[in-house]
C-alpha positions as CSV (number, residue, x, y, z in Angstrom):
1,M,61.8,37.7,12.9
2,S,62.6,39.0,9.4
3,L,65.4,37.9,7.0
4,D,67.0,40.7,5.1
5,R,70.1,40.1,2.9
6,R,71.9,43.1,4.4
7,V,71.1,42.8,8.1
8,L,69.4,40.0,10.0
9,T,67.7,41.4,13.0
10,L,66.9,39.1,15.9
11,G,64.8,40.9,18.5
12,D,65.7,44.5,19.5
13,S,69.2,44.4,20.8
14,L,71.0,41.8,18.7
15,Q,72.0,42.5,15.1
16,V,73.7,39.9,13.0
17,Q,75.8,41.0,9.9
18,P,76.2,38.6,7.0
19,S,79.8,37.9,5.9
20,V,81.3,36.7,2.6
21,L,84.1,34.1,2.3
22,Y,86.3,33.2,-0.6
23,I,87.1,29.5,-0.8
24,G,90.0,28.7,-3.1
25,R,91.7,25.5,-4.4
26,L,88.4,23.6,-4.4
27,P,88.5,20.1,-5.8
28,K,86.3,19.5,-8.9
29,S,84.1,17.0,-6.9
30,F,82.8,19.9,-4.8
31,I,79.8,21.1,-6.9
32,E,77.1,23.5,-5.5
33,P,74.9,20.9,-3.7
34,A,77.8,19.1,-2.1
35,L,79.5,22.3,-1.0
36,R,76.3,23.8,0.4
37,S,75.4,20.7,2.4
38,Y,79.0,20.6,3.7
39,L,78.9,24.3,4.8
40,M,75.4,24.1,6.3
41,Q,76.8,22.2,9.3
42,F,78.4,25.4,10.4
43,G,75.4,27.7,10.0
44,D,73.0,29.3,7.5
45,V,74.3,29.8,4.0
46,L,72.5,32.7,2.3
47,R,74.2,32.5,-1.1
48,L,76.8,30.2,-2.8
49,R,78.5,30.6,-6.2
50,I,81.2,28.4,-7.7
51,S,82.9,30.1,-10.6
52,R,82.8,28.1,-13.8
53,N,84.4,28.2,-17.3
54,R,81.8,29.8,-19.6
55,R,82.6,27.5,-22.5
56,T,83.0,24.1,-20.8
57,G,81.2,24.5,-17.5
58,A,84.1,23.1,-15.6
59,P,84.6,24.6,-12.1
60,K,87.5,27.1,-11.8
61,H,88.4,25.8,-8.3
62,Y,87.1,28.7,-6.2
63,A,83.8,29.8,-4.7
64,F,82.1,32.7,-2.8
65,V,79.9,31.9,0.1
66,E,77.7,34.3,2.1
67,F,76.9,33.3,5.7
68,A,74.0,34.9,7.6
69,D,76.3,35.5,10.6
70,A,79.8,37.0,10.7
71,D,80.8,34.9,13.7
72,V,79.9,31.7,11.8
73,A,81.9,32.9,8.8
74,R,84.9,33.5,11.1
75,I,84.6,30.0,12.5
76,V,84.5,28.5,9.0
77,R,87.5,30.6,7.9
78,E,89.6,29.4,10.9
79,T,88.4,25.8,10.6
80,M,88.7,25.3,6.9
81,D,91.8,27.4,6.0
82,N,94.5,24.9,5.0
83,Y,92.0,22.0,5.3
84,L,93.0,19.0,3.2
85,V,90.1,17.8,0.9
86,D,90.8,15.3,-2.0
87,G,94.5,16.1,-1.9
88,R,94.1,19.8,-2.0
89,L,94.7,22.4,0.7
90,L,91.7,24.8,0.8
91,Q,92.4,28.5,1.1
92,V,89.6,30.4,2.9
93,R,89.7,34.2,3.1
94,E,87.1,36.8,4.2
95,V,86.1,39.2,1.5
96,P,85.9,42.8,2.8
97,K,82.5,44.4,2.6
98,E,83.8,47.1,0.1
99,K,84.9,44.4,-2.3
100,V,81.5,42.6,-2.4
101,H,79.5,43.7,-5.4
102,P,76.3,42.4,-7.0
103,A,78.1,41.0,-10.0
104,M,79.8,38.5,-7.7
105,W,76.5,36.7,-7.2
106,V,75.3,36.5,-10.8
107,G,74.2,32.9,-11.4
108,A,74.2,32.0,-7.6
109,G,71.4,29.6,-6.7
110,Q,70.8,28.5,-10.3
111,K,71.7,25.2,-11.9
112,W,74.4,25.6,-14.5
113,R,73.5,24.7,-18.0
114,K,75.9,24.5,-20.9
115,V,75.1,26.9,-23.8
116,P,74.9,25.0,-27.1
117,A,77.9,25.7,-29.4
118,D,75.7,26.8,-32.3
119,R,74.1,29.5,-30.1
120,R,77.5,30.7,-29.0
121,A,78.7,30.9,-32.6
122,R,75.5,32.7,-33.7
123,V,75.8,35.3,-30.9
124,Q,79.5,35.8,-31.6
125,H,78.8,36.2,-35.3
126,D,76.2,38.8,-34.7
127,K,78.4,40.6,-32.1
128,V,81.3,40.8,-34.5
129,S,79.5,41.8,-37.7
130,G,76.7,43.8,-36.0
131,Q,74.0,42.1,-38.0
132,P,73.0,38.6,-39.1
133,C,74.6,37.2,-42.3
134,S,73.0,38.4,-45.6
135,C,72.7,34.8,-46.8
136,G,70.5,33.9,-43.8
137,E,72.8,31.0,-42.6
138,A,75.0,31.0,-39.6
139,P,78.7,30.4,-40.3
140,L,80.1,27.0,-39.2
141,L,83.7,27.9,-38.3
142,T,84.2,31.6,-39.2
143,L,83.0,34.4,-37.1
144,T,82.2,36.8,-39.9
145,C,80.5,36.3,-43.2
146,L,83.0,36.9,-46.1
147,S,80.4,36.6,-48.9
148,A,79.7,40.1,-50.2
149,A,77.3,38.9,-52.9
150,P,73.6,38.5,-52.2
151,P,72.4,35.0,-51.5
152,A,72.1,32.7,-54.5
153,K,69.0,30.8,-55.5
154,D,68.4,27.9,-53.2
155,G,69.6,24.8,-55.1
156,R,67.4,22.4,-53.3
157,A,64.2,24.3,-54.0
158,A,65.2,24.6,-57.7
159,L,65.9,20.9,-58.0
160,A,62.5,20.1,-56.3
161,R,60.8,22.2,-59.0
162,G,62.8,20.4,-61.7
163,E,65.0,23.4,-62.5
164,E,68.7,23.6,-62.4
165,A,70.1,25.9,-59.8
166,A,71.8,29.0,-61.2
167,R,75.4,29.5,-60.0
168,A,77.7,32.4,-60.6
169,P,81.2,31.6,-61.8
170,G,83.5,30.7,-58.9
171,E,80.5,30.1,-56.6
172,A,80.7,27.1,-54.3
173,E,78.1,24.4,-54.3
174,G,76.3,25.5,-51.1
175,G,75.2,28.8,-52.6
176,H,78.1,30.8,-51.2
177,Q,81.1,32.2,-53.0
178,E,84.4,30.6,-52.4
179,G,86.1,32.1,-49.3
180,G,82.7,32.7,-47.7
181,H,81.3,30.3,-45.2
182,R,83.5,27.3,-44.5
183,V,82.3,23.8,-44.2
184,R,82.7,21.4,-41.3
185,L,85.9,19.3,-41.4
């Protein structure tokens, strides 16, 4: 007996087609392990993905589930549609085969980890400007570097050598011109 994601063949005469369900209005308490263990009572779950907010990681209250057998998926759809869970009426619909695409399963089966804010800001900065900042530092609140001048001498390194850091007129204390990188509030 071999398990293929497209067709599960049991013997010579019986073919079982997998089926995908959309489950909407999920409560926040239903995270991946809890939902998977709940749905395993009906039959084999091949893939499960709860959609999440990219920034906060909070669930978006809907999920996609792929069952190994279309008959099991039909039973789940009939049983769980308008089922009351934590004060919410679940909506369960079957997703047509032509609407199922590989991007639907991106991140399925993986534990969700929050991306650190500094990494998101760095990626966004590089995406907007096309290249890292000329001063070598990532901006704290702005998405693009507004300083057109080359980076000034590092004031800390100059003070360590006993020299005074050279600053251009109108230049801020952090080595950037005014209007360049903003500081944390």
